[in-house]
ZADREN-756479 format. One record per residue: x, y, z of N, C-alpha, C in turn. Coordinates in Angstrom, 1 decimal, padded with zeros to 4 digits. Atoms other than C-alpha are relative to their C-alpha. Example, Ala and Ser with C-alpha at 12.3 -4.5 7.8 and 13.67 -1.06 7.14 Angstrom:
<sites>
   n.east   n.north     n.up   ca.east   ca.north    ca.up   c.east   c.north     c.up
    000.9    -001.2    000.0     012.3     -004.5    007.8    000.9     001.2    000.0
   -000.9    -001.1    000.0     013.7     -001.1    007.1   -000.8     001.1    000.8
</sites>
This chain:
<sites>
   n.east   n.north     n.up   ca.east   ca.north    ca.up   c.east   c.north     c.up
   -001.1    -001.1   -000.7     067.1      162.6    083.2   -000.5     001.0    000.5
    000.4    -001.5   -000.3     066.6      165.4    085.1    000.9     000.8    000.1
   -000.5    -000.8    000.2     067.6      168.7    085.0    001.3     000.2    001.0
   -001.1    -000.1   -000.8     070.0      168.3    087.7    001.1    -000.8   -000.2
   -001.1     000.9    000.1     071.8      165.5    086.4    000.8     000.6   -001.5
   -000.6    -000.7    001.3     072.2      167.5    083.0    000.8     001.1    000.1
   -001.1    -001.3   -000.3     074.1      170.4    084.5    001.0    -000.4    000.7
   -001.5     000.4   -001.0     076.9      168.6    086.6    000.8    -000.7   -001.2
   -000.8     000.6    000.6     079.7      167.5    084.9    000.4    -001.3    000.3
   -000.4     001.6   -000.4     081.5      163.8    084.9    001.1     000.2    001.0
   -001.2     000.1   -001.0     083.6      163.0    087.9    000.5    -001.6   -000.1
   -000.3     001.5   -000.2     085.8      159.8    088.2    000.0    -000.5    001.5
    000.1     000.6   -001.4     084.9      157.6    091.0    001.0    -001.4    000.3
   -000.8     001.0   -000.6     087.4      155.3    092.8   -000.7    -001.2    000.6
    000.5     001.1   -000.6     085.7      152.1    093.6    000.6    -001.2    000.2
   -000.7     001.1   -000.3     086.6      148.9    095.1    000.2    -000.9   -001.3
   -000.5     000.6    001.0     088.2      146.9    092.5   -001.0    -001.5   -000.1
    000.8     001.1    000.0     085.7      143.9    091.3   -001.7     000.4    000.5
    001.6    -000.3   -000.4     082.5      145.9    092.7   -000.4     001.3   -000.8
    000.4    -000.8    000.9     082.4      148.3    089.8   -001.3     000.3   -000.6
    001.2     000.1    000.7     079.4      147.1    088.2   -001.1     000.5    001.3
    001.2    -000.1   -001.3     077.3      146.9    091.7   -000.1     001.4    000.4
    000.1    -001.8   -000.2     078.5      150.4    092.5   -000.6     000.8   -000.6
    000.8    -000.7    000.7     077.1      151.8    089.6   -001.2    -000.1   -000.1
    001.5     000.4    000.0     073.9      150.1    089.9   -000.4     000.8    001.3
    000.4    -001.1   -001.4     073.5      151.8    093.5    000.0     001.3   -000.2
   -000.1    -001.5    000.6     074.5      155.0    092.1   -001.0     000.3   -000.5
    001.3    -000.3    000.7     071.9      154.7    089.7   -001.2     000.1    000.7
    001.3     000.0   -000.6     069.4      153.8    091.9   -000.4     001.0    001.1
    000.3    -001.6   -000.8     069.9      157.1    093.8   -000.1     001.0   -000.8
    000.2    -001.1    001.2     069.2      159.0    090.6    001.2     000.5   -000.5
   -000.9    -000.5    000.9     072.8      159.5    089.4    000.3    -000.7   -001.5
   -000.3     000.5    001.1     073.8      159.3    085.9    001.6    -000.8    000.0
   -001.2     000.6   -000.2     076.7      156.8    085.5    000.4    -000.3   -001.1
   -000.7     000.8    001.2     079.0      155.4    082.8    001.0    -001.0    000.6
   -000.9     001.2   -000.4     080.9      152.2    083.5    000.5    -000.6   -001.3
   -000.7     000.8    001.3     083.2      151.4    080.1    000.3    -001.3    000.3
   -000.6     001.3   -000.1     083.6      148.0    079.6    000.5    -000.9   -001.3
   -000.3     000.9    001.4     085.2      145.6    077.1   -000.6    -001.3    000.0
    000.4     001.5    000.0     083.5      142.2    076.1    000.7    -000.8   -000.7
   -000.7     001.2    000.5     085.1      138.9    075.7   -000.6    -001.2    000.3
    000.5     001.4   -000.3     084.3      135.3    075.4    001.0    -000.9    000.8
   -000.8     001.1   -000.7     085.5      132.5    077.6   -000.6    -001.2   -000.1
    000.5     001.5    000.4     085.2      128.6    076.8    000.0    -000.3    001.4
    000.0     001.0   -001.3     083.8      126.7    079.7   -000.2    -001.3   -000.5
   -000.3     001.6    000.5     083.6      123.1    079.9   -001.4    -000.3   -000.8
    000.9     000.1    000.6     080.0      123.4    078.6   -000.8     001.1   -000.8
    000.7    -001.1    000.8     079.3      126.5    077.0    001.2     001.4   -000.2
   -000.9    -001.0    000.0     081.0      129.8    076.0   -000.8     001.2    000.6
    000.7    -001.0   -000.8     080.2      132.8    078.3    000.7     001.3   -000.6
   -000.4    -001.4    000.2     080.4      136.5    077.3    000.2     000.8    001.3
   -000.4    -000.6   -001.6     082.3      138.5    080.3    000.1     001.4   -000.4
   -000.2    -001.3    000.3     082.3      142.2    080.5    001.0     000.4    001.0
   -001.2    -000.4   -001.3     085.5      143.5    082.1    000.0     001.7   -000.2
   -000.1    -001.6   -000.2     085.8      147.4    083.3    001.2     000.4   -000.9
   -001.0    -000.6    000.5     088.0      149.3    080.8    001.0     000.6    000.8
   -000.9    -000.7   -000.8     089.4      151.2    083.6   -000.5    -000.5    001.4
    000.2     001.0   -001.2     089.6      148.6    086.5    000.1     001.2    001.4
    000.0    -000.7   -001.1     088.7      150.3    089.7   -000.6     001.4    000.0
    000.8    -001.2    000.2     086.9      153.4    088.2   -001.4    -000.1   -000.7
    001.6    -000.1    000.7     083.4      154.3    087.1    000.0     001.9    000.0
    000.4    -001.4   -000.3     082.2      157.7    086.1   -001.5     000.3    000.2
    000.8    -000.3   -000.7     079.7      160.0    087.5   -000.6     001.4   -000.2
    000.5    -001.1    000.0     077.5      163.0    086.9   -000.6     000.3    001.4
    000.5    -000.5   -001.4     077.3      164.9    090.2    000.6     001.3    000.5
    000.2    -001.5   -000.9     076.7      168.1    092.4    001.6    -000.2    000.7
   -001.0     000.0   -000.7     080.4      168.4    093.5    000.2     000.8    001.4
    000.4    -000.9   -001.3     079.1      170.7    096.5   -000.9    -001.0    000.7
    000.8     000.9   -000.6     077.0      167.5    097.6    000.4    -001.2   -000.4
   -000.4     001.3    000.4     079.2      164.7    097.3   -000.2    -001.1    000.8
   -000.1     001.1   -000.9     078.7      162.9    100.5   -001.1    -000.9   -000.4
    000.9     001.4    000.3     075.7      160.8    099.2    000.8    -001.0   -001.0
   -001.1     001.0    001.0     078.2      159.4    096.6    001.3    -000.8    000.9
   -001.1     000.8   -000.7     081.2      158.8    099.0   -000.7    -001.0    001.2
    000.5     000.8   -001.0     078.7      157.1    101.4   -000.5    -001.3   -000.6
    000.2     001.0    000.8     077.7      154.6    098.6    000.8    -001.0    000.1
   -000.6     001.4    000.0     078.7      150.9    099.1    001.0     000.1   -001.0
   -000.8     000.4    001.3     081.6      150.3    097.0    000.9     001.1   -000.2
   -000.7    -001.3    000.3     082.9      154.1    096.6    001.1    -000.1    001.0
   -001.0    -000.4   -001.0     086.4      154.8    098.1    000.0     001.3   -000.1
   -000.2    -001.3   -000.2     087.0      158.4    096.9   -000.5     000.4   -001.8
    000.4    -000.7    001.3     086.2      160.8    094.0    001.5     000.7   -000.5
   -001.1    -000.4    000.7     089.1      161.6    091.8    000.1     001.6    000.1
    000.0    -001.4   -000.2     090.5      165.4    092.6    001.3     000.3    000.5
   -001.1    -000.4   -001.0     093.0      167.4    094.6   -000.2     000.3    001.2
    000.3    -000.4   -001.2     093.0      167.5    098.0   -001.9    -000.5    000.0
    001.4     000.2   -000.3     089.1      168.0    099.0   -001.0     000.6   -001.3
    000.6    -000.6    001.1     088.5      169.5    095.5   -000.5    -001.1   -001.1
    000.2     001.1    001.4     086.7      167.0    092.8    000.6     000.6   -001.0
   -000.4    -000.7    001.1     088.2      167.8    089.5   -000.9    -000.9   -001.0
    001.1     000.7    001.1     085.6      167.0    086.3    000.9    -000.8   -001.0
   -000.5     000.4    001.1     086.5      164.9    083.5   -000.6     000.6   -001.2
    000.3    -000.9    001.3     086.5      166.5    080.2   -001.1    -000.5   -000.8
    001.4     000.5    000.5     083.0      166.1    078.5    000.3    -000.9   -001.4
   -000.4     000.6    001.3     084.6      165.3    075.1    000.7    -001.4    000.1
   -000.4     001.2    000.0     086.6      162.5    076.6   -000.9    -001.1    000.0
    000.8     000.7   -000.3     083.8      160.8    078.1   -000.7    -000.4   -001.2
    000.5     000.3    001.3     081.8      161.2    074.8    000.6    -001.0   -000.9
   -000.6     000.9    000.9     084.6      159.6    072.8    000.0    -001.6    000.6
   -000.2     001.1   -000.4     084.9      156.6    074.9   -001.3    -000.7    000.1
    001.6     000.6    000.1     080.8      156.2    074.8    000.0    -000.3   -001.4
    000.3     000.2    001.2     081.0      156.4    071.3    000.8    -001.2   -000.6
   -000.7     001.2    000.1     083.9      153.8    071.0   -000.7    -001.2    000.4
    000.7     001.1   -000.5     082.1      151.6    073.3   -001.4    -000.7   -000.9
    001.3     000.1    000.9     078.8      152.0    071.1    000.2    -000.7   -001.2
   -000.5     000.4    001.0     080.5      151.2    068.2   -000.1    -001.5   -000.7
   -000.4     001.6    000.6     080.6      147.4    068.0    001.1    -000.4   -000.1
   -001.3     000.5    000.3     084.2      147.4    067.7    000.5    -000.4    001.4
   -000.5     000.3   -001.0     086.4      145.9    070.0    001.0     001.0    000.6
   -000.8    -001.0   -000.7     087.7      148.5    072.8    000.9    -000.9    001.0
   -001.2     000.8   -000.8     091.0      147.3    075.0    000.4     001.3    000.7
   -000.7    -000.9   -001.0     092.9      149.1    077.9    001.4     000.2   -001.1
   -001.3    -000.3    000.8     096.2      150.7    076.3    000.9     000.8    000.7
   -000.6    -001.0   -000.8     099.0      152.5    077.6   -000.4     001.2    000.0
    000.4    -001.4   -000.2     098.6      155.8    078.5    000.7     000.9   -001.2
   -000.7    -000.9    000.9     099.6      158.2    075.6   -000.7     001.5   -000.1
    000.6    -001.4    000.1     099.4      162.1    075.5    000.7     000.6   -001.3
   -001.0    -000.6    001.2     101.8      162.8    072.6   -000.3    -001.1   -001.1
    000.0     000.9    000.9     101.4      161.4    069.3   -000.5     000.7   -001.4
    000.5    -000.6    001.3     100.2      161.4    065.4   -001.6    -000.1    000.2
    001.5    -000.5   -000.3     096.6      163.1    066.0   -000.9    -000.1   -001.4
    000.8     000.0    001.1     093.9      162.1    063.2   -001.3     000.3    000.2
    001.5    -000.2   -000.5     090.2      162.8    062.9   -000.5    -001.4   -001.0
    000.3     001.1    000.7     088.3      159.6    061.8   -001.4     000.7   -001.1
    000.8    -000.4    001.1     086.0      160.7    058.8   -001.2    -000.9   -000.5
    001.4     001.2    000.2     083.9      157.4    058.1    000.0    -001.1    000.9
    000.0     001.1   -000.6     082.9      154.2    059.6   -000.8     000.5    001.5
    000.8    -000.1   -001.5     081.2      153.8    063.4    000.8     001.1    000.7
   -000.6    -000.7   -001.0     083.7      156.2    064.9    000.1     001.5   -000.7
   -000.1    -001.5    000.7     083.0      159.3    062.4   -000.1     001.0    001.0
    000.1    -001.3   -000.9     083.8      162.6    064.0    001.1     000.0    001.2
   -000.9     000.0   -001.1     086.1      161.4    066.8    001.4     000.3   -000.5
   -001.4    -000.5    000.3     089.7      162.6    067.0    000.8    -000.4    001.2
   -000.8     000.8   -000.6     092.6      160.8    068.6    001.4    -000.2   -000.3
   -001.5     000.3    000.5     096.3      159.4    068.6   -000.1    -001.3   -000.9
   -000.1     001.2    000.3     096.7      156.7    066.2    001.2    -000.6   -000.2
   -001.5     000.6    000.0     099.4      154.1    066.4   -000.4    -001.3   -001.1
    000.2     001.0    000.8     100.3      151.3    064.2    000.6    -001.2    000.6
   -000.9     001.4   -000.9     100.7      147.7    065.3   -000.1    -001.1   -001.3
   -000.2     001.0    001.4     101.0      144.3    063.1   -001.5     000.1   -000.5
    001.2     000.1    000.4     097.3      143.8    062.9   -000.6     001.3   -000.8
    000.8    -001.1    001.2     096.5      147.5    061.3    000.3     001.3    000.9
   -000.2    -001.3   -000.9     095.8      150.9    063.1   -000.9    -000.1    001.3
    000.8    -000.1   -001.2     094.5      151.6    066.5   -000.2     001.6    000.4
    000.2    -001.2   -000.4     092.9      154.8    067.6   -000.1     000.0    001.5
   -000.3    -000.1   -001.3     093.8      155.7    071.2   -000.9     001.3    000.6
    000.5    -001.1   -001.0     091.6      157.7    073.6    000.2    -000.2    001.3
   -000.6    -000.1   -001.5     092.5      158.9    076.9   -001.1     000.8    000.9
    000.5    -001.0   -000.9     091.2      160.2    080.1    001.3     000.7    000.7
   -001.0    -000.8   -000.7     093.6      162.8    081.1    000.1    -000.2    001.4
    000.0    -000.1   -001.5     092.8      163.0    084.7    000.6    -001.3    000.6
   -000.4     001.4   -000.4     093.3      159.3    085.2    001.1    -000.6   -000.5
   -001.5     000.0    000.8     096.5      159.3    082.8   -000.2    -001.7   -000.4
    000.4     001.6    000.5     094.6      155.8    081.3   -000.6     000.4   -001.6
    000.6     000.0    001.5     093.9      155.1    077.7   -000.7    -001.3   -000.2
    000.4     001.0    000.9     091.8      152.7    075.5    000.3     000.2   -001.3
   -000.2    -000.2    001.5     092.2      151.7    072.0   -000.8    -000.8   -000.8
    001.0     000.7    000.8     089.9      150.7    069.2    000.4    -000.2   -001.3
   -000.6     000.1    001.4     091.1      149.2    066.0   -000.9     000.5   -001.0
    000.6    -000.7    001.0     090.2      151.3    062.9    000.7    -000.3   -001.5
   -000.4     000.2    001.3     090.4      151.1    059.2    000.9     001.2   -000.7
   -000.8    -001.0    000.6     093.1      153.4    057.4   -001.0     000.8   -000.9
    000.8    -000.8    000.7     090.4      154.5    055.1   -001.1     000.8    000.5
    000.6    -001.0   -000.8     088.6      156.0    057.7    000.3     001.2    000.5
   -000.6    -000.9   -000.7     091.1      158.3    058.6    000.0     001.5   -001.0
   -000.1    -001.2    000.7     091.2      162.0    057.3    001.5    -000.1   -000.5
   -001.2     000.2    000.9     093.8      162.7    054.7    001.1     000.9    000.8
   -001.1    -000.7   -001.0     097.1      163.8    056.4    000.7     000.7   -001.1
   -000.8    -000.7    001.0     099.0      166.7    054.6    001.5    -000.6   -000.4
   -001.3     000.7    000.1     102.3      164.6    054.9   -000.2    -001.1   -000.8
    000.0     001.2    000.7     101.2      162.0    052.8   -001.3    -001.4    000.3
    001.2     000.9   -000.1     097.7      160.5    054.1    000.3    -001.1    001.0
   -000.1     001.2   -000.9     097.5      157.2    056.1    001.2    -000.5    000.1
   -001.4     000.4    000.0     100.9      156.2    055.0    000.8     000.5    001.1
   -000.8    -000.7   -001.1     102.2      158.7    057.6    000.0    -001.0    001.2
    000.1     000.6   -001.3     101.3      156.1    060.3    000.9    -001.4   -000.3
   -001.1     001.2    000.3     103.9      153.5    058.8    001.0    -000.1    001.3
   -001.2     000.3   -000.7     106.6      154.4    061.3   -000.6     000.6    001.3
    000.3    -000.6   -001.1     104.2      155.8    064.0    000.1    -000.5    001.3
   -000.7     000.6   -001.1     105.0      153.2    066.5    000.2    -001.6   -000.7
   -000.7     001.5    000.4     106.6      149.5    066.3   -000.7    -000.9    000.7
    000.4     001.2   -001.0     104.9      146.2    067.5    000.6    -000.5    000.9
   -000.9     000.4   -001.2     108.0      145.8    069.4   -000.2     000.7    001.1
   -000.2    -001.1   -001.3     107.5      148.7    071.6   -000.3    -000.6    001.3
    000.5     000.5   -001.4     107.5      147.6    075.1   -001.1     000.6    000.7
    001.1    -000.9   -000.4     104.3      148.1    077.0    000.3    -000.3    001.7
   -000.1     000.1   -001.4     104.6      148.8    080.6   -001.2    -000.5    000.6
    001.1     000.6   -000.4     102.4      146.6    082.5   -000.7     000.8    001.2
    000.5    -000.8   -001.2     101.9      149.1    085.4   -001.2     000.9   -000.8
    000.9    -000.6    000.5     099.7      151.0    082.9   -001.2    -000.9   -000.1
    000.8     000.8    000.4     097.5      148.1    082.4   -000.6    -000.8    001.3
    000.4     000.3   -001.1     097.2      147.2    086.1   -001.2     000.3    000.6
    001.3    -000.8   -000.6     094.1      147.6    088.4    000.2     001.2    000.7
   -000.3    -001.3   -000.5     093.5      150.6    090.0    000.7     000.1    001.5
   -000.5     000.2   -001.1     096.0      151.6    092.7   -000.4     001.2    000.9
    000.4    -001.3   -000.5     094.7      155.0    093.4    001.0     001.0    000.2
   -000.8    -001.0    000.1     096.4      158.4    093.3   -000.1     000.7    001.3
   -000.3    -000.5   -001.3     097.5      159.6    096.8   -000.5     001.6   -000.4
    000.3    -001.3    000.0     097.3      163.4    095.6   -001.0     000.4   -000.6
    001.3     000.2    000.9     094.2      162.9    093.3   -001.2    -000.4    000.7
    001.3     000.7   -000.4     091.5      161.8    095.6   -000.6     000.9    001.1
    001.0    -001.0   -001.0     088.6      163.5    097.5   -000.3    -000.8    000.9
    000.8     000.9   -001.0     087.7      161.9    100.8   -001.0     000.7    000.7
    001.4    -000.6   -000.7     084.5      162.7    102.8    000.6     001.0    001.1
   -000.4    -000.9   -001.3     084.6      165.7    105.3   -000.1    -000.6    001.3
</sites>
């Protein structure tokens, strides 16, 4: 990794849906550091079981880049735009990318989740996600830690053990008993493919 890559922040790249992986490879071949969060699932075929990788943020990938020299990125096949306001790219928080990278490397199942910006915040003290902080919600199968990318207003969730959580001053893990209900309706719009954000996209000059 070059010093040039180390000094630039992460930016969200809107890519053509279904071409996120090939676009990521093209950018990496140009020398950019990229991150394409994926979830793994197994599907039964007639003669075998195949493991598939599906983008956690359909239509998006993340790339470290110089915001003042964005033309090479915008000219890369598969790239539509860079998320920002007007013609000014907006970086993604370093901590948000690091948290999602940690979740993906943990070996735990990670899945798309309706965007959450408020809720019961807890810190993971044990297990493969130790050190992460996020919103914890309760569902039928247990507890999930929700991690968000604020700029995209999208979230992912990973199942956690309640014993991994920091002690809550109001009663510890039991405080999540009513944090959310499994019957809470999920807005399918949050889980759909990327539709773009008209006022948050950067186009080529």
